[in-house]
C-alpha positions as CSV (number, residue, x, y, z in Angstrom):
1,M,-56.1,-166.0,-274.9
2,E,-54.3,-164.7,-272.1
3,L,-56.5,-163.1,-269.3
4,K,-55.0,-160.0,-267.9
5,T,-55.6,-158.8,-264.1
6,G,-57.1,-155.6,-263.3
7,S,-60.2,-153.4,-263.3
8,F,-62.2,-151.7,-265.9
9,Y,-64.5,-148.5,-265.5
10,E,-67.8,-147.7,-267.1
11,C,-69.1,-144.2,-267.0
12,G,-72.4,-143.6,-269.5
13,P,-71.0,-144.4,-272.7
14,F,-67.5,-144.7,-271.9
15,R,-65.3,-147.6,-271.0
16,L,-61.8,-146.9,-269.3
17,E,-59.4,-149.9,-269.3
18,P,-56.2,-148.9,-267.8
19,A,-54.3,-152.2,-268.5
20,E,-55.0,-152.0,-272.0
21,Q,-54.4,-148.1,-271.9
22,R,-57.7,-148.1,-273.9
23,L,-61.0,-145.3,-273.9
24,T,-63.8,-146.4,-275.9
25,R,-67.2,-144.3,-276.3
26,E,-69.9,-147.1,-277.5
27,G,-67.1,-149.4,-278.6
28,N,-65.6,-146.8,-280.5
29,P,-62.0,-145.8,-279.7
30,V,-61.2,-142.3,-278.6
31,S,-57.9,-140.9,-278.9
32,L,-55.8,-139.4,-276.1
33,T,-52.1,-138.9,-275.6
34,P,-50.4,-140.8,-272.7
35,K,-50.4,-138.0,-270.1
36,A,-54.0,-137.2,-270.8
37,F,-55.0,-140.9,-270.5
38,E,-53.0,-141.3,-266.8
39,L,-54.7,-138.2,-265.7
40,L,-58.4,-139.8,-266.9
41,V,-57.3,-142.4,-264.9
42,F,-56.3,-141.1,-261.7
43,L,-59.6,-138.5,-261.8
44,V,-61.5,-142.0,-262.3
45,Q,-60.1,-143.9,-259.6
46,N,-60.7,-141.1,-257.4
47,Q,-64.3,-140.5,-258.3
48,G,-66.2,-137.8,-256.4
49,R,-63.2,-137.0,-254.1
50,L,-61.3,-133.3,-254.6
51,V,-57.8,-134.3,-255.9
52,T,-55.5,-131.0,-255.5
53,K,-53.3,-129.8,-258.6
54,D,-50.1,-130.9,-256.7
55,Q,-51.6,-134.6,-256.0
56,I,-52.1,-134.8,-259.8
57,M,-48.9,-133.5,-260.7
58,R,-47.0,-136.0,-258.1
59,A,-49.0,-138.7,-259.8
60,V,-49.3,-138.0,-263.4
61,W,-45.8,-136.1,-264.0
62,P,-43.5,-137.8,-260.9
63,S,-40.4,-137.2,-262.3
64,S,-40.5,-133.9,-264.7
65,F,-40.5,-130.6,-264.0
66,V,-43.7,-129.2,-266.0
67,E,-46.0,-126.0,-265.3
68,E,-49.2,-126.1,-264.2
69,A,-50.3,-124.8,-267.8
70,N,-49.7,-128.8,-268.8
71,L,-52.3,-129.8,-266.1
72,T,-54.7,-127.2,-267.6
73,V,-54.3,-128.0,-271.1
74,S,-55.0,-131.9,-270.3
75,V,-57.6,-131.1,-268.4
76,S,-59.0,-128.9,-271.7
77,V,-58.0,-132.0,-273.9
78,L,-60.4,-134.4,-271.7
79,R,-63.4,-132.3,-271.5
80,K,-63.1,-132.2,-275.3
81,A,-62.3,-135.8,-275.7
82,L,-65.3,-136.7,-273.4
83,G,-67.6,-134.5,-275.3
84,E,-68.1,-131.9,-272.3
85,K,-69.0,-128.5,-274.0
86,D,-68.4,-125.1,-272.9
87,G,-70.6,-124.1,-269.5
88,E,-71.4,-128.2,-268.8
89,L,-70.5,-129.9,-265.6
90,R,-71.0,-133.3,-266.9
91,Y,-67.7,-135.1,-265.7
92,I,-64.7,-133.0,-264.3
93,E,-65.5,-130.4,-261.8
94,T,-63.1,-127.6,-261.6
95,V,-62.4,-126.3,-258.0
96,P,-61.0,-123.1,-258.1
97,K,-57.5,-122.8,-256.4
98,R,-57.6,-126.3,-255.5
99,G,-58.1,-128.8,-258.1
100,Y,-60.5,-130.9,-259.9
101,R,-63.2,-133.9,-258.7
102,F,-64.3,-136.3,-261.5
103,I,-68.7,-135.9,-261.1
104,A,-69.8,-138.4,-263.0
105,S,-71.1,-141.7,-262.1
106,V,-68.5,-144.4,-262.1
107,K,-69.0,-148.5,-262.2
108,E,-66.1,-150.7,-261.4
109,V,-66.0,-154.0,-263.4
110,K,-63.6,-156.7,-262.2
111,S,-61.6,-158.7,-265.1
112,P,-62.3,-162.1,-265.6
113,E,-58.7,-162.8,-264.4
114,A,-59.4,-160.6,-261.0
115,T,-62.7,-162.7,-260.3
116,R,-60.9,-166.0,-260.8
117,I,-58.2,-164.7,-258.5
118,Q,-60.4,-163.6,-255.6
119,S,-62.2,-167.2,-256.3
120,D,-58.4,-168.9,-255.9
121,E,-57.8,-166.8,-252.6
122,A,-61.2,-168.0,-251.0
123,Q,-60.2,-171.4,-250.7
124,Y,-58.0,-170.3,-248.0
125,A,-60.7,-169.0,-246.2
126,P,-59.1,-165.8,-244.7
127,L,-60.3,-164.8,-240.9
128,S,-61.8,-162.0,-242.1
129,A,-63.9,-163.5,-244.5
130,I,-65.1,-166.1,-242.1
131,A,-65.5,-163.7,-239.1
132,A,-67.7,-161.7,-241.4
133,G,-70.0,-164.8,-242.2
134,A,-68.9,-164.4,-245.7
135,L,-68.7,-168.3,-245.9
136,P,-71.5,-170.5,-245.2
137,E,-71.2,-173.0,-242.2
138,S,-71.1,-176.0,-244.5
139,E,-67.7,-174.6,-245.5
140,T,-66.2,-174.7,-241.8
141,G,-67.9,-177.9,-240.5
142,D,-68.9,-177.3,-236.9
143,W,-67.5,-174.1,-237.0
144,G,-64.6,-175.2,-234.7
145,H,-62.6,-176.4,-238.0
146,A,-62.6,-174.8,-241.3
147,R,-62.5,-177.4,-243.9
148,D,-58.9,-178.4,-245.0
149,G,-57.9,-175.3,-243.1
150,P,-56.4,-174.1,-239.5
151,V,-58.4,-174.0,-236.3
152,L,-60.1,-170.6,-236.2
153,I,-62.2,-171.1,-232.6
154,S,-64.0,-173.4,-231.0
155,L,-67.6,-172.8,-229.7
156,Q,-70.5,-174.7,-228.1
157,G,-74.0,-174.0,-228.5
158,E,-74.5,-173.2,-224.9
159,H,-72.1,-170.2,-225.3
160,L,-74.1,-168.8,-228.5
161,S,-74.4,-165.2,-226.8
162,S,-70.8,-165.6,-226.6
163,R,-70.0,-166.8,-229.8
164,R,-72.4,-163.6,-231.2
165,M,-70.3,-161.4,-229.1
166,V,-66.9,-162.8,-230.4
167,L,-68.5,-162.8,-234.2
168,S,-69.7,-159.1,-233.7
169,V,-66.1,-158.0,-232.6
170,L,-64.4,-160.0,-235.2
171,A,-66.7,-158.6,-237.8
172,V,-66.2,-155.1,-236.9
173,L,-62.3,-155.9,-237.0
174,A,-62.4,-157.5,-240.2
175,C,-64.3,-154.3,-241.6
176,I,-61.4,-152.5,-240.2
177,L,-58.6,-154.6,-241.8
178,T,-60.9,-154.8,-245.1
179,V,-60.7,-150.8,-245.0
180,I,-56.7,-150.4,-244.1
181,G,-55.8,-153.1,-246.7
182,Y,-58.0,-151.5,-249.5
183,L,-56.2,-147.9,-248.5
184,A,-52.7,-149.2,-248.5
185,S,-53.1,-151.3,-251.7
186,R,-54.7,-148.3,-253.2
187,K,-52.1,-146.0,-252.3
188,L,-49.6,-148.8,-253.5
189,T,-51.4,-148.8,-256.7
190,L,-51.2,-144.8,-257.3
191,S,-47.6,-144.8,-256.4
192,V,-46.3,-147.6,-258.6
193,R,-48.7,-147.3,-261.5
194,P,-46.6,-147.6,-264.7
195,A,-46.2,-144.6,-267.4
196,P,-46.8,-145.5,-270.9
197,V,-43.6,-146.3,-272.5
198,Q,-43.1,-143.7,-275.3
199,R,-39.8,-143.3,-277.2
200,S,-38.3,-140.1,-278.7
201,L,-36.4,-140.3,-281.4
202,A,-34.6,-137.6,-283.9
203,I,-32.9,-139.1,-286.9
204,L,-30.1,-136.9,-287.8
205,P,-28.9,-136.3,-291.4
206,L,-26.8,-138.7,-292.4
207,R,-23.0,-137.3,-292.9
208,N,-21.0,-137.5,-296.5
209,I,-18.1,-139.0,-295.9
210,R,-16.5,-138.0,-299.4
211,Q,-18.0,-134.6,-298.9
212,N,-18.7,-134.4,-302.6
213,P,-21.2,-131.1,-302.6
214,K,-23.3,-132.9,-305.3
215,D,-24.4,-135.8,-302.9
216,D,-24.9,-133.3,-299.9
217,F,-28.7,-133.7,-300.8
218,L,-28.9,-137.2,-299.7
219,G,-27.9,-136.6,-295.6
220,F,-31.2,-134.5,-295.4
221,S,-33.7,-136.2,-297.9
222,L,-32.8,-139.7,-296.8
223,A,-33.4,-138.8,-293.0
224,D,-36.6,-137.4,-294.2
225,A,-37.7,-140.2,-295.9
226,V,-37.1,-142.2,-292.5
227,I,-39.2,-139.6,-290.6
228,T,-42.0,-139.8,-292.9
229,K,-42.0,-143.6,-293.0
230,L,-42.2,-143.8,-289.1
231,G,-45.0,-141.1,-289.0
232,P,-48.0,-143.7,-288.5
233,I,-46.4,-145.2,-285.1
234,S,-48.1,-143.9,-282.1
235,S,-45.6,-145.2,-279.4
236,L,-42.9,-143.4,-280.9
237,T,-42.7,-139.7,-281.4
238,V,-40.2,-138.6,-284.1
239,R,-38.8,-135.1,-284.4
240,P,-39.7,-133.5,-287.5
241,S,-37.5,-132.8,-290.4
242,T,-37.8,-129.4,-289.7
243,A,-35.9,-129.7,-286.7
244,I,-32.9,-131.8,-287.5
245,E,-32.2,-129.8,-291.1
246,K,-29.9,-127.4,-288.8
247,Y,-27.7,-130.3,-288.4
248,K,-26.3,-131.0,-292.1
249,S,-23.2,-131.1,-293.0
250,Q,-22.3,-130.8,-289.0
251,T,-19.9,-132.6,-286.4
252,I,-22.1,-133.9,-283.6
253,D,-21.9,-133.6,-280.2
254,L,-24.5,-136.4,-279.4
255,S,-25.4,-135.5,-275.8
256,K,-25.8,-131.7,-276.8
257,V,-28.0,-132.6,-279.9
258,A,-29.8,-134.9,-277.5
259,A,-30.4,-132.1,-275.2
260,E,-31.6,-129.7,-278.0
261,L,-33.8,-131.7,-279.6
262,N,-35.2,-133.2,-276.5
263,V,-35.1,-136.9,-277.2
264,D,-34.2,-140.1,-275.5
265,T,-32.8,-141.5,-278.8
266,L,-30.7,-140.7,-281.5
267,L,-29.9,-142.4,-285.0
268,T,-26.8,-141.1,-286.8
269,G,-24.9,-142.4,-289.5
270,T,-22.9,-141.9,-292.7
271,F,-22.8,-142.5,-296.4
272,I,-20.4,-143.1,-299.3
273,H,-21.6,-142.5,-302.8
274,D,-19.4,-143.9,-305.5
275,G,-20.4,-144.4,-309.0
276,D,-23.3,-147.1,-309.2
277,D,-22.5,-148.0,-305.2
278,L,-23.9,-146.7,-302.0
279,R,-22.9,-147.5,-298.6
280,I,-25.1,-146.4,-295.3
281,T,-23.4,-147.0,-292.2
282,Y,-25.9,-146.1,-289.0
283,Q,-26.3,-146.9,-285.5
284,L,-29.3,-146.2,-283.0
285,I,-28.2,-145.0,-279.8
286,D,-30.0,-144.7,-276.1
287,V,-28.5,-141.5,-275.2
288,K,-29.4,-141.6,-271.5
289,T,-27.8,-144.9,-271.0
290,D,-25.3,-144.6,-274.0
291,N,-26.0,-148.1,-275.0
292,I,-26.0,-148.9,-278.9
293,L,-29.4,-150.1,-279.8
294,G,-28.7,-151.0,-283.0
295,R,-26.0,-150.7,-285.9
296,D,-25.8,-151.5,-289.4
297,M,-24.0,-151.3,-292.9
298,I,-26.2,-151.1,-296.1
299,D,-24.4,-151.8,-299.3
300,L,-26.9,-151.0,-302.2
301,K,-26.9,-149.8,-305.8
302,Y,-27.8,-146.2,-306.2
303,D,-30.7,-146.7,-308.1
304,K,-32.3,-148.4,-305.2
305,L,-32.7,-145.7,-303.0
306,L,-36.2,-146.2,-302.6
307,T,-35.1,-149.2,-300.3
308,V,-33.2,-147.3,-298.0
309,Q,-36.3,-146.0,-296.1
310,D,-38.1,-149.2,-295.7
311,N,-34.7,-151.1,-294.4
312,V,-33.8,-148.4,-291.6
313,T,-37.5,-148.2,-290.6
314,Q,-37.6,-152.0,-290.0
315,R,-34.1,-152.1,-288.0
316,I,-35.3,-148.9,-285.8
317,I,-38.7,-151.0,-285.0
318,K,-36.5,-153.9,-284.2
319,G,-34.0,-152.0,-282.2
320,L,-36.5,-150.0,-280.0
321,E,-38.9,-153.2,-279.7
322,L,-42.0,-151.6,-280.7
323,N,-44.9,-152.9,-280.8
324,L,-47.1,-152.0,-283.8
325,S,-51.2,-152.4,-284.3
326,P,-51.9,-154.1,-287.5
327,A,-53.2,-150.8,-288.9
328,E,-49.6,-149.2,-288.3
329,E,-48.1,-152.4,-289.9
330,A,-50.1,-151.7,-292.8
331,R,-49.5,-148.5,-293.4
332,I,-45.5,-148.5,-293.3
333,K,-45.4,-151.6,-295.8
334,L,-43.0,-151.2,-298.6
335,G,-43.1,-148.2,-300.3
336,E,-44.6,-147.8,-303.5
337,P,-42.4,-148.4,-306.3
338,V,-41.0,-145.3,-308.5
339,N,-38.4,-144.7,-311.0
340,P,-35.3,-144.4,-309.8
341,L,-34.3,-141.1,-311.2
342,A,-37.6,-139.5,-310.5
343,Y,-36.8,-140.4,-306.7
344,E,-33.6,-138.9,-307.1
345,Y,-35.3,-135.8,-308.2
346,Y,-37.9,-136.2,-305.5
347,L,-35.1,-136.5,-302.7
348,R,-33.4,-133.4,-304.1
349,G,-36.5,-131.3,-304.0
350,V,-36.9,-132.6,-300.3
351,D,-33.7,-131.0,-299.7
352,L,-34.4,-127.5,-301.0
353,V,-37.6,-127.6,-299.3
354,G,-35.7,-128.1,-296.2
355,S,-33.5,-125.2,-297.2
356,H,-36.5,-123.0,-297.9
357,N,-35.4,-122.7,-301.7
358,F,-39.0,-122.9,-303.2
359,P,-38.2,-122.0,-306.5
360,L,-35.3,-124.5,-307.2
361,A,-37.7,-127.4,-305.2
362,I,-40.2,-126.4,-307.8
363,K,-38.1,-127.5,-310.5
364,M,-36.3,-130.5,-309.2
365,L,-40.0,-131.9,-308.1
366,E,-42.0,-131.0,-311.2
367,K,-38.9,-133.1,-313.0
368,S,-39.7,-135.8,-310.8
369,V,-43.6,-135.8,-311.5
370,E,-42.7,-135.3,-315.3
371,I,-40.5,-138.7,-315.3
372,D,-42.8,-140.5,-313.3
373,P,-46.3,-138.9,-312.1
374,S,-47.2,-142.0,-309.9
375,Y,-45.5,-141.5,-306.7
376,A,-48.1,-139.4,-304.1
377,L,-45.4,-137.7,-301.6
378,T,-43.7,-136.2,-304.6
379,W,-46.9,-134.3,-305.5
380,A,-47.1,-133.5,-301.7
381,Y,-44.2,-131.8,-301.6
382,L,-44.5,-130.0,-305.1
383,G,-47.8,-128.7,-303.6
384,Q,-46.1,-127.7,-300.4
385,S,-43.2,-125.7,-302.9
386,Y,-46.1,-124.1,-304.5
387,E,-47.9,-122.9,-301.5
388,S,-44.7,-121.8,-299.9
389,A,-43.7,-119.5,-303.0
390,A,-47.0,-118.0,-303.1
391,A,-47.2,-117.2,-299.3
392,F,-43.5,-116.4,-298.9
393,E,-42.2,-114.6,-302.2
394,F,-45.3,-113.3,-303.4
395,G,-45.6,-115.8,-305.9
396,G,-49.1,-115.3,-307.2
397,I,-52.9,-116.7,-307.3
398,E,-51.8,-119.2,-309.8
399,Q,-49.1,-120.8,-307.5
400,Y,-51.9,-121.7,-305.1
401,R,-54.3,-123.3,-307.3
402,K,-51.2,-125.7,-308.5
403,A,-50.6,-126.2,-305.1
404,Q,-54.3,-127.4,-304.4
405,A,-54.3,-129.5,-307.7
406,A,-50.9,-131.1,-306.8
407,Y,-52.2,-131.9,-303.4
408,E,-55.5,-133.3,-304.6
409,R,-53.4,-135.5,-307.2
410,A,-51.7,-136.7,-304.1
411,L,-54.6,-137.8,-302.1
412,T,-56.2,-139.0,-305.5
413,L,-53.0,-141.8,-305.4
414,Q,-53.0,-142.5,-301.7
415,P,-56.1,-141.4,-300.3
416,K,-55.0,-141.4,-296.6
417,Q,-51.6,-139.8,-297.3
418,L,-50.9,-137.7,-294.2
419,E,-48.4,-135.3,-295.7
420,A,-50.6,-134.2,-298.5
421,S,-53.7,-133.9,-295.9
422,M,-52.1,-131.5,-293.5
423,F,-50.4,-129.3,-296.5
424,L,-53.9,-129.1,-298.2
425,A,-55.8,-128.2,-294.9
426,N,-52.9,-125.4,-294.1
427,L,-53.9,-124.6,-298.1
428,L,-57.5,-124.4,-297.1
429,V,-57.1,-122.0,-294.3
430,D,-54.6,-119.6,-295.7
431,T,-57.3,-119.2,-298.6
432,G,-60.3,-118.8,-296.4
433,K,-61.6,-121.9,-296.5
434,V,-61.2,-123.1,-293.1
435,E,-64.4,-124.6,-292.8
436,Q,-63.0,-127.3,-295.2
437,A,-59.9,-127.9,-293.5
438,V,-61.5,-128.7,-290.4
439,P,-62.9,-132.0,-291.3
440,L,-59.7,-133.0,-293.3
441,L,-57.6,-132.5,-290.1
442,R,-60.6,-134.2,-288.0
443,G,-59.9,-137.2,-290.2
444,A,-56.3,-137.1,-290.1
445,L,-56.4,-137.0,-286.3
446,R,-58.6,-140.4,-286.4
447,N,-55.9,-142.2,-288.3
448,N,-52.9,-140.4,-286.5
449,P,-54.1,-139.4,-283.3
450,N,-50.4,-139.2,-281.7
451,N,-49.4,-136.9,-284.5
452,A,-48.2,-133.8,-283.1
453,A,-48.2,-131.8,-286.6
454,V,-51.9,-132.2,-287.5
455,H,-52.9,-131.3,-283.9
456,W,-50.9,-128.0,-284.1
457,E,-52.7,-127.7,-288.0
458,L,-55.9,-128.0,-286.2
459,G,-54.9,-125.4,-283.6
460,Y,-54.0,-123.0,-286.7
461,A,-57.3,-123.6,-288.1
462,Y,-59.5,-122.9,-284.9
463,R,-57.2,-119.5,-284.5
464,F,-58.5,-118.2,-288.1
465,A,-61.9,-119.0,-287.4
466,G,-62.0,-117.6,-283.3
467,M,-61.8,-120.3,-281.5
468,L,-58.8,-119.6,-279.6
469,N,-59.0,-121.4,-276.3
470,E,-59.4,-124.7,-278.3
471,S,-56.5,-123.2,-280.7
472,V,-54.2,-123.3,-277.4
473,A,-55.5,-126.7,-276.2
474,E,-54.6,-128.0,-279.8
475,C,-51.3,-126.6,-279.9
476,E,-50.4,-127.1,-276.7
477,L,-51.0,-130.7,-276.9
478,A,-48.6,-130.9,-280.1
479,R,-46.2,-129.4,-278.0
480,Q,-46.9,-132.1,-275.3
481,I,-46.3,-134.8,-277.8
482,D,-43.4,-133.3,-279.4
483,P,-41.9,-129.7,-278.1
484,L,-40.3,-128.9,-281.6
485,V,-43.5,-129.3,-283.4
486,K,-43.5,-126.6,-286.0
487,S,-40.2,-125.0,-285.2
488,N,-39.6,-124.1,-288.6
489,G,-41.6,-120.8,-287.9
490,S,-45.0,-121.2,-286.4
491,A,-45.9,-119.2,-283.3
492,L,-48.7,-120.0,-280.9
493,N,-50.4,-116.7,-281.8
494,A,-53.6,-117.9,-279.9
495,Y,-52.1,-116.9,-276.4
496,L,-51.4,-113.1,-278.0
497,Y,-55.2,-113.1,-279.2
498,L,-56.3,-113.9,-275.9
499,G,-54.0,-111.0,-274.6
500,E,-52.0,-113.6,-272.6
501,Y,-48.9,-111.7,-273.7
502,D,-46.3,-113.3,-271.2
503,K,-47.4,-117.1,-272.2
504,F,-47.2,-115.9,-275.7
505,L,-43.4,-114.6,-275.1
506,Q,-42.9,-117.6,-272.9
507,S,-43.7,-120.1,-275.7
508,L,-41.5,-118.7,-278.3
509,P,-38.4,-120.9,-279.1
510,D,-35.4,-118.7,-277.7
511,V,-33.7,-119.2,-281.5
512,N,-32.2,-116.5,-284.0
513,D,-34.7,-117.3,-286.6
514,S,-36.3,-114.1,-288.5
515,I,-40.0,-114.7,-287.7
516,F,-39.5,-116.2,-284.1
517,V,-37.4,-112.8,-283.6
518,F,-40.4,-110.6,-285.2
519,Y,-43.0,-112.5,-282.8
520,R,-41.1,-111.5,-279.7
521,G,-40.8,-108.0,-280.8
522,F,-44.7,-108.1,-281.6
523,G,-45.1,-109.5,-278.0
524,E,-43.3,-106.8,-276.4
525,Y,-44.6,-104.6,-278.1
526,H,-48.3,-105.5,-276.9
527,E,-46.7,-105.5,-273.7
528,K,-45.4,-101.8,-274.3
529,K,-41.7,-102.5,-274.1
530,W,-40.8,-99.9,-276.9
531,D,-37.4,-100.2,-276.9
532,L,-37.2,-104.2,-276.8
533,A,-39.6,-104.4,-279.3
534,A,-37.8,-102.0,-281.5
535,S,-34.7,-104.1,-281.5
536,D,-36.1,-107.2,-281.9
537,F,-38.4,-105.5,-285.1
538,D,-35.1,-104.2,-286.5
539,R,-33.0,-107.4,-285.9
540,A,-35.6,-109.5,-287.8
541,Y,-35.8,-107.7,-290.9
542,S,-31.9,-107.9,-291.0
543,L,-31.8,-111.3,-290.8
544,D,-34.7,-111.8,-293.6
545,P,-36.8,-108.9,-295.1
546,T,-40.3,-111.2,-295.4
547,L,-43.5,-110.1,-294.9
548,Y,-43.9,-110.4,-291.7
549,T,-40.3,-108.9,-290.6
550,Q,-41.2,-105.9,-293.0
551,I,-44.4,-105.3,-291.1
552,G,-42.3,-105.4,-287.9
553,K,-40.1,-102.6,-289.5
554,A,-43.1,-100.7,-290.2
555,F,-43.8,-101.1,-286.4
556,S,-40.2,-99.9,-285.3
557,Y,-40.7,-96.9,-287.4
558,S,-43.5,-96.0,-285.6
559,I,-42.0,-96.4,-282.2
560,A,-39.2,-93.9,-283.6
561,R,-41.7,-91.7,-284.6
562,R,-41.0,-91.9,-288.1
563,D,-44.5,-92.5,-289.5
564,P,-44.0,-91.9,-293.3
565,E,-41.3,-94.4,-293.9
566,G,-43.3,-97.0,-291.9
567,L,-46.2,-96.1,-294.0
568,E,-44.4,-96.4,-297.3
569,I,-43.2,-100.0,-296.2
570,L,-47.0,-101.2,-295.8
571,R,-48.1,-99.6,-299.3
572,Q,-45.7,-101.2,-300.9
573,L,-46.5,-104.8,-299.6
574,E,-50.2,-104.0,-299.9
575,N,-49.4,-103.3,-303.6
576,K,-47.7,-106.6,-304.1
577,I,-50.9,-108.4,-302.6
578,Q,-53.0,-106.7,-304.6
579,Q,-50.7,-107.3,-307.8
580,R,-50.4,-110.9,-307.0
581,G,-53.8,-111.5,-306.0
582,V,-52.6,-113.5,-302.7
583,G,-51.8,-112.6,-299.5
584,D,-51.6,-114.7,-296.0
585,P,-54.8,-113.2,-294.5
586,E,-53.5,-113.3,-291.1
587,G,-50.3,-111.6,-292.0
588,T,-52.7,-109.1,-294.1
589,Y,-54.5,-108.5,-290.7
590,K,-51.2,-107.4,-289.5
591,I,-50.7,-104.9,-292.0
592,A,-53.7,-103.4,-291.0
593,Q,-53.0,-103.3,-287.3
594,G,-49.5,-101.5,-288.6
595,Y,-51.8,-98.9,-290.8
596,A,-54.2,-98.3,-287.4
597,V,-51.0,-97.7,-285.3
598,L,-49.5,-95.5,-287.8
599,G,-52.6,-93.3,-288.2
600,D,-53.7,-94.6,-291.8
601,K,-57.7,-95.2,-290.9
602,A,-58.7,-95.6,-294.7
603,S,-56.0,-98.0,-295.6
604,S,-56.4,-100.1,-291.7
605,L,-60.0,-100.6,-292.8
606,R,-59.4,-101.4,-296.4
607,M,-56.8,-104.4,-295.1
608,L,-59.0,-105.5,-292.4
609,R,-62.0,-106.0,-295.1
610,Y,-59.4,-107.9,-297.0
611,S,-58.4,-110.0,-294.1
612,I,-61.8,-111.1,-293.0
613,E,-63.5,-111.4,-296.5
614,H,-60.3,-114.1,-297.3
615,G,-60.5,-116.3,-293.9
616,F,-59.2,-114.4,-290.8
617,F,-62.5,-114.0,-288.6
618,P,-61.3,-114.4,-284.6
619,Y,-64.2,-112.3,-283.9
620,P,-63.4,-112.4,-280.2
621,Y,-60.0,-111.0,-280.8
622,L,-61.0,-108.5,-283.8
623,A,-63.5,-106.8,-281.4
624,A,-61.3,-106.2,-278.6
625,D,-57.9,-105.9,-280.4
626,P,-56.0,-102.6,-278.8
627,L,-53.8,-101.9,-282.0
628,L,-57.1,-101.2,-283.9
629,E,-58.1,-98.3,-281.4
630,N,-58.0,-95.6,-283.9
631,I,-60.4,-97.3,-286.2
632,R,-62.9,-98.1,-283.6
633,N,-65.3,-95.5,-283.7
634,E,-65.5,-95.9,-287.6
635,P,-69.0,-96.6,-288.7
636,A,-66.9,-99.1,-291.2
637,F,-65.3,-100.7,-288.6
638,S,-68.3,-102.1,-287.2
639,Q,-70.0,-103.5,-290.1
640,L,-66.7,-105.5,-290.5
641,I,-66.8,-107.1,-287.1
642,N,-70.3,-107.9,-287.6
643,I,-69.4,-109.8,-290.9
644,A,-66.5,-111.6,-288.9
645,R,-69.2,-112.1,-285.9
646,K,-71.7,-113.9,-288.2
647,R,-69.1,-116.3,-289.8
648,Y,-67.3,-116.8,-286.4
649,I,-71.0,-117.9,-284.7
650,T,-71.7,-120.3,-287.9
651,F,-68.5,-121.9,-287.6
652,K,-68.9,-122.7,-283.9
653,S,-72.5,-124.0,-283.7
654,S,-71.0,-126.2,-286.6
655,F,-67.9,-127.6,-285.1
656,V,-67.9,-126.9,-281.5
657,G,-71.7,-127.7,-280.9
658,T,-72.3,-124.1,-278.9
659,S,-73.6,-121.2,-279.7
660,V,-72.9,-117.7,-278.9
661,A,-75.6,-115.3,-277.6
662,G,-76.4,-112.3,-278.8
663,G,-73.4,-109.7,-279.3
664,N,-71.5,-111.7,-276.0
665,Q,-67.5,-111.5,-276.7
666,L,-65.0,-114.1,-275.1
667,P,-63.0,-112.0,-272.3
668,I,-59.7,-110.7,-273.5
669,K,-57.1,-109.2,-270.8
670,Q,-56.2,-106.0,-272.0
671,N,-52.6,-104.6,-270.9
C-alpha cells in the first residue's frame, strides 16, 4: 500500500485527515462540503490563533467573489458537524467583527511516510541538528567529522569552554533557523493548498432533429434519467431537471447557458427517432477551455430506451475522469429491468411533471405502473404528481393519500431510493408530520451527503418547526453545493421569518416566475415599499393565478384600500381548502396574515388555528409576526401561540438537543 505524506490531526473524538479529505468521529465519517472542509483545516492548522475574516476568505475562497454570508453559513455547518450546541464554546470561538479562533486542543500526528522522510533526511546531518545536540557523539566521531559527512568544526579538549560557547551560539542560531523555516513552510502550505476538485455539470435536453412533436418528450425525460442516475456521485454536482427544463426545443448558446446555470461542463446532444430505430448523438464540453471531453453516437432499438441512461452515465464518468467509491459504483449499477412500453409511459410522465402538467402526468404514470408495477422511480414520480396536484390545484385529500402510498411502494421496491425519500419527506412536512420527515431526510443525507436537494428539504422541514437559523444553514449549504437548487419555486423563507428582509429579497432569483414575483412583492410589503409590492403582486397574479398569487392579489387590494375585494379572494381560497380537506399549512398561514391585514380578526384566527394544527408551528416567528398585529391582543391568539410553542419546544429538544427556557423567544428584527 502506498503511504501518503502529510499530517493528520486529533481533537477529542475527531480525526481530521487533510490529504484524504476526511473527517471522522470515533471512526465514523462526518460529511462536509468541500469548502466547509477547507475551512476546518484552516482553523485547525491555526489552532489557538485569531484568524480574521479576510484571511479566511483569501485562504478558502481565493479566486471567488463570495459574500461574507458564505463564511457565516460554513461556520454554522462546522459547528453542527462538530456537535457544538447553541451557546456552547467547545471548538470555534467567534471574535465579534474580527474573525474566528479554533479553541479546542489539537494533536498533530505525522503520517508514516512523513516520519520515514524525516528519518531519511537525518542521514545527511544538517548543521542545525548537530549544533543543537540532536545527534549523539557516536554519530559524529570526534566531533570533528560527521561519519560519511562533511567537516563541520574541529575542537580540541583544551578548548572545551570555547566549544561550549560556539555550540550555544549555534544552538540559538539553529532555533532561529528552525522557526523561520517552519513559518516559511507553513505560509507556503497555506498558500498552495489545493482545493478539492468539484465538477459542475448541466445535462441539457436533447434536441429533436426530426421535430416530430410526438417525440419531443424524449429530449427532457432522457436528460432527466441521466441526471437522476448521476445523483449519488459526490465529486460531481449536476444541475437539477427543474433548472434545464426551460431549454427544451431551443437553439443553445453554450457560453450563455453555462453562465446562466453556473457550470463548468455541459452535455448537449440530439436524437432521431425513425420507426424502431433511435440514434442519440452527444458531446461533453469543458466550457472554460472549449475542449470536447467526449463525444459519441448511440444507435439502439427504441425498446432499449432504458439503456441510454446507463450508457451516457458511464461515458460521462470516463470523460470527467471521476473516481467513484465502491458505494457510489454500487448505486449507479445498471438499472433494474422494466417493460419497454411502461418505461416509455414513465418518460412521458416525467416530461409532463417538468412542464407542471400534473393531471396528464398522473395518467401517463398510472398507465406505466399498470403495465409494470416493479419500477420504483415510476411510483416516486407518480406520488409527486399526486402531491403537486393536491397542493397546487386543490386536488383533494385523497390525492395526498395516493401520494404517500406511491412513495411507500417505491421505497418497498428500493429502500434507499433518493427521490421517493425526498418526495415523501416533503409530503410529511406539508401534511403536519414534520417530526417523521426529519429522520427520513437525515437518513438520506447519510447516503448522499453532497445532495443539495436533500439539504434544502431538511431546511424546509426545520422552517415549519421554527428552527429558523438551522433552516437558513441547511438551505444556504444547499445553494453552496448547487446555486440553482429548488429553482422551481421554493424561496428561502427563513430569512423572511427572521426579519432579515434584505437577505430574503437578495436570495430570490431574478426570473419572471409567478411564485418568485409573488415573494418579491411579499418581501417588499414587509419593507413597507407599498407601490413596488402592489406592482409585483399584480404581475404574479397575471402570470398564474395560483394559491400564493391570489393571496398576493388580496394584499394588493389592501394596499389600494379595496378591502372587500381582497377579503372576497381570501374567502374563496378558504372555501376551496375546507371543501377539499387539504391546504399547504404555510400557504394557509399567509391567508391568516391576509385576513389580519384586511381587518377580519375572526377569519384570521380561524386560519391561524388551521395552519398550526396542520403542522406549521414556527413559534419564534408566529409570536412576533408584524402582519398579525391586529389580532395579537385577542385571547384566542395567546392560546394558539401556546400550542405552537409547546410543539416547537418538543421538536427542538428531540432533534436539536437544546431546551427553550420559559417563554423566551429568538430575537426577530422588526422593521
